[in-house]
Each structure stands twice: as C-alpha cells, then as structure tokens.
C-alpha positions as CSV (number, residue, x, y, z in Angstrom):
1,X,10.2,80.2,-47.0
2,X,8.3,77.5,-45.1
3,X,5.0,78.7,-46.6
4,X,6.5,78.4,-50.1
5,X,7.7,74.8,-49.3
6,X,4.2,73.8,-48.2
7,X,2.7,75.3,-51.4
8,X,5.3,73.4,-53.5
9,X,4.6,70.2,-51.6
10,X,0.8,70.7,-52.1
11,X,1.3,71.4,-55.8
12,X,3.5,68.3,-56.2
13,X,1.0,66.1,-54.4
14,X,-1.9,67.5,-56.5
15,X,0.1,66.8,-59.7
16,X,0.9,63.2,-58.6
17,X,-2.8,62.6,-57.7
18,X,-4.0,64.1,-61.0
19,X,-1.6,62.0,-63.0
20,X,-2.5,58.9,-61.1
21,X,-6.2,59.5,-61.8
22,X,-5.5,60.0,-65.4
23,X,-3.5,56.8,-65.6
24,X,-6.0,54.8,-63.6
25,X,-3.6,53.6,-60.9
26,X,-6.2,53.1,-58.2
27,X,-6.3,56.5,-56.6
28,X,-9.8,57.0,-58.1
29,X,-11.1,57.1,-54.6
30,X,-10.4,60.8,-54.6
31,X,-13.0,61.3,-57.3
32,X,-15.2,58.3,-56.6
33,X,-16.3,57.3,-53.1
34,X,-16.9,53.7,-54.1
35,X,-14.3,50.9,-53.5
36,X,-13.7,48.2,-56.1
37,X,-13.3,44.5,-55.3
38,X,-11.8,42.5,-58.2
39,X,-14.2,39.7,-59.1
40,X,-12.5,37.9,-62.0
41,X,-11.1,38.5,-65.5
42,X,-11.1,37.0,-69.0
43,X,-7.9,36.2,-70.9
44,X,-7.9,35.4,-74.6
45,X,-5.6,33.5,-76.9
46,X,-5.7,36.5,-79.3
47,X,-3.4,38.7,-77.3
48,X,-2.5,39.7,-73.7
49,X,-5.3,42.2,-73.3
50,X,-7.8,41.2,-70.5
51,X,-11.4,42.0,-69.7
52,X,-11.7,42.7,-65.9
53,X,-14.9,42.7,-63.9
54,X,-14.9,44.6,-60.5
55,X,-17.6,44.9,-57.9
56,X,-18.4,48.6,-57.2
57,X,-18.8,48.7,-53.4
58,X,-20.5,51.5,-51.3
59,X,-19.1,52.7,-48.0
60,X,-21.5,50.3,-46.1
61,X,-20.2,47.3,-48.0
62,X,-23.2,46.8,-50.2
63,X,-22.9,46.9,-54.0
64,X,-23.9,50.1,-55.8
65,X,-27.5,49.7,-57.0
66,X,-27.0,51.7,-60.2
67,X,-23.7,50.1,-61.3
68,X,-22.9,47.0,-59.1
69,X,-20.2,45.7,-61.5
70,X,-17.7,47.6,-63.7
71,X,-16.3,45.9,-66.7
72,X,-13.3,47.2,-68.6
73,X,-10.4,46.3,-70.8
74,X,-6.8,46.2,-69.4
75,X,-4.7,46.8,-72.6
76,X,-1.7,44.8,-71.4
77,X,-0.5,44.1,-75.0
78,X,-0.5,47.8,-75.8
79,X,0.0,50.7,-73.3
80,X,-1.4,49.2,-70.1
81,X,-4.4,51.6,-70.2
82,X,-7.9,50.8,-69.1
83,X,-10.8,51.3,-71.5
84,X,-14.6,50.6,-71.2
85,X,-16.1,47.7,-73.1
86,X,-17.5,49.1,-76.3
87,X,-21.1,48.4,-77.6
88,X,-19.8,45.9,-80.2
89,X,-17.6,44.2,-77.6
90,X,-20.6,43.8,-75.3
91,X,-21.8,41.0,-77.6
92,X,-19.1,38.8,-76.3
93,X,-18.0,40.4,-73.0
94,X,-21.1,42.1,-71.8
95,X,-23.1,41.2,-68.7
96,X,-26.2,41.8,-66.8
97,X,-26.4,42.2,-63.0
98,X,-29.6,42.0,-61.0
99,X,-30.4,41.9,-57.2
100,X,-30.7,38.4,-55.8
101,X,-31.9,37.0,-52.5
102,X,-30.4,37.9,-49.1
103,X,-28.2,40.8,-50.3
104,X,-26.6,38.8,-53.1
105,X,-26.6,39.7,-56.8
106,X,-26.9,37.5,-59.9
107,X,-24.5,38.2,-62.8
108,X,-25.0,36.8,-66.3
109,X,-22.0,36.9,-68.6
110,X,-22.5,36.8,-72.4
111,X,-19.5,34.6,-72.5
112,X,-21.0,32.0,-70.1
113,X,-24.7,32.7,-70.6
114,X,-25.7,29.2,-69.4
115,X,-23.9,29.7,-66.0
116,X,-25.2,32.6,-63.9
117,X,-22.8,33.8,-61.2
118,X,-23.9,34.7,-57.7
119,X,-22.1,37.7,-56.3
120,X,-21.8,37.6,-52.5
121,X,-19.8,39.1,-49.7
122,X,-17.1,36.7,-48.3
123,X,-14.8,37.8,-45.5
124,X,-15.5,41.5,-46.3
125,X,-14.9,41.2,-50.1
126,X,-17.2,40.5,-53.0
127,X,-16.7,37.2,-54.8
128,X,-18.3,35.5,-57.9
129,X,-19.6,32.1,-57.0
130,X,-20.3,29.6,-59.7
131,X,-20.1,25.8,-60.1
132,X,-16.8,24.8,-61.7
133,X,-16.4,21.1,-62.5
134,X,-19.7,20.5,-60.7
135,X,-18.4,21.9,-57.4
136,X,-19.3,25.2,-55.7
137,X,-16.5,27.5,-56.4
138,X,-15.3,31.1,-56.5
139,X,-14.3,32.1,-60.1
140,X,-11.0,33.9,-60.5
141,X,-10.5,33.9,-64.3
142,X,-11.7,32.6,-67.7
143,X,-9.4,31.8,-70.6
144,X,-11.0,31.8,-74.1
145,X,-9.2,30.2,-77.0
146,X,-10.3,31.3,-80.4
147,X,-9.7,30.7,-84.1
148,X,-9.2,34.1,-85.7
149,X,-8.7,32.8,-89.3
150,X,-12.2,33.5,-90.5
151,X,-14.3,36.7,-90.8
152,X,-15.5,36.3,-87.3
153,X,-13.6,34.7,-84.4
154,X,-14.7,31.2,-83.5
155,X,-14.5,30.1,-79.9
156,X,-12.7,26.7,-79.7
157,X,-12.8,26.2,-75.9
158,X,-13.2,28.0,-72.6
159,X,-11.3,27.2,-69.4
160,X,-12.8,28.4,-66.2
161,X,-10.5,28.7,-63.2
162,X,-11.3,29.3,-59.5
163,X,-11.1,27.9,-56.0
164,X,-13.3,25.3,-54.4
165,X,-15.5,26.7,-51.6
166,X,-14.5,25.2,-48.3
167,X,-11.2,23.6,-49.3
168,X,-9.8,26.6,-51.2
169,X,-8.1,24.2,-53.6
170,X,-7.6,25.4,-57.2
171,X,-10.2,24.1,-59.6
172,X,-10.5,24.2,-63.4
173,X,-13.1,23.2,-66.0
174,X,-12.5,22.8,-69.7
175,X,-15.5,23.6,-71.9
176,X,-15.3,22.7,-75.6
177,X,-17.5,24.9,-77.8
178,X,-19.3,23.4,-80.8
C-alpha cells in the first residue's frame, strides 16, 4: 500500500505541475532553467489587458544573450492567459535589446522610441533605468491613453511611472502626443 500511495502522490504532483505549466503560473522553471525578473508593463485605456516585459536571467545572473527580454500580453480582461506579442502588435509594443557597456543592456521600445532604457542589475534583480521627468529613475509601468474612434487608434497621451534612483520616491511624467 505505501508504494501505491507514493505513486499516487507522484502522479498528483506531476498533474499539478503540468497544469501549472499550461496555465503559465510561474512553475516554468521546470521546463526552462532561466529565471524571469519583471521589468515593467504597459497598461492601456482600451481595456484591462497589459503588455509585460520581463528580463530573462541565466543561472549566473546575466541576461540571456539570445533572448534577454520576453514581452507578452497578460489578458486580464479576458481569461487571464498569457500570449506572445503578435507581428502586427510589434508595431506598437515591440522592442529591440542590445548589449551595452559594463554588463548592461539597451532596450528600445517602439512605444517610447526616443527614450532608450538601460537594463542593469540592482540588488540582484534586473531593472529598467530611464529618465522620468528629467530625473534618473527605474521605470515600473506605462499608461497609454488612446482614441479608438477612427480606423486606427490615436495615442492621446502616455504616462510613465517609476521611482527615483536614490530616494525611491514615486515619479511620473505625462507625455502629450501630437
């Protein structure tokens, strides 16, 4: 009987892990040796769905050279699933990441193309550094307000949120788009 109990426990554990992997609940370490540090996310006025950007970290703490950042949709307005950013969506939510000096990386978002982000390790975690309101800051999120009444959405404004480097105080910048 004890052997049967162990097999049932193993089968139950395997079923839970498999389900967790399918649902994307964070147990992906079983299939992927990388660790993911949340960098920031984009919220939109259109609905509650968000675009998240995570640093893909190797076991030694460096970013993965082939895929240093992973971007994906978190479909909060629908079923809570995660989906990759599609080719068409990359026009607005895409990004490029290249190695920078001294172990940093430079990330350029399509949504903020004039403001490159420096990805660097801070207290053992990767952060996205960018000037917000003219002050060196770590970015936490972006909010994009759009007018959806036309054929194509029109960006009305963008709010950038983060925390000031040094003081840790919350900081925000409002960018009006023309």
